[in-house]
C-alpha positions in Angstrom: 101.5 92.5 109.5 98.1 91.4 108.2 98.9 92.5 104.9 102.4 90.8 104.9 100.5 87.5 106.1 98.3 87.7 103.0 100.3 89.4 100.3 103.6 87.2 100.8 102.5 83.9 99.5 100.1 85.6 96.9 103.1 87.2 95.8 105.4 84.0 95.4 102.2 82.2 93.7 101.7 85.1 90.9 105.6 85.1 90.2 105.7 81.1 90.1 102.4 81.2 87.7 104.4 83.7 85.7 107.5 81.9 85.0 105.0 79.0 83.9 103.1 80.9 81.8 106.4 82.4 80.2 107.5 79.1 79.7 111.4 78.7 79.3 112.0 82.3 78.5 110.7 83.0 82.1 113.9 82.0 83.5 116.4 83.6 80.9 117.9 87.2 81.1 115.7 87.8 77.9 112.6 88.5 80.3 112.4 89.7 83.7 110.0 87.5 85.3 112.6 85.4 87.0 113.6 88.4 88.8 109.8 89.0 90.4 110.0 85.4 91.5 113.6 86.0 93.3 112.0 89.0 94.8 109.1 87.9 96.1 111.1 84.8 97.7 113.6 86.8 99.2 110.9 89.3 100.6 109.1 86.4 102.2 112.0 85.4 104.2 113.6 88.5 104.7 110.4 89.9 105.9 108.8 86.8 107.8 106.8 83.9 106.5 102.8 84.3 106.3 102.7 81.8 109.4 105.0 83.9 111.4 102.8 87.4 110.8 99.8 85.1 111.7 101.1 84.5 114.8 102.0 87.8 115.8 98.7 89.5 114.9 97.4 86.7 116.9 99.5 87.7 119.9 98.6 91.1 119.6 94.8 90.5 119.5 95.0 87.5 122.4 93.6 84.5 120.0 95.2 81.6 119.8 97.5 80.9 116.6 96.1 78.2 114.1 
């Protein structure tokens, strides 16, 4: 859970930056960067958001979530 709480927003941010770096070609079928962005966002939704994982970890260690 800790890894997912840290990695989910980082994966989405890295994929968004990659699309910006590649410009227009990043959102076409000529380059697979758009697939990484879609996959990162879908995984974040499917496996839970970072906030959800932080709350779960806080409950496990009996700390109030931020």
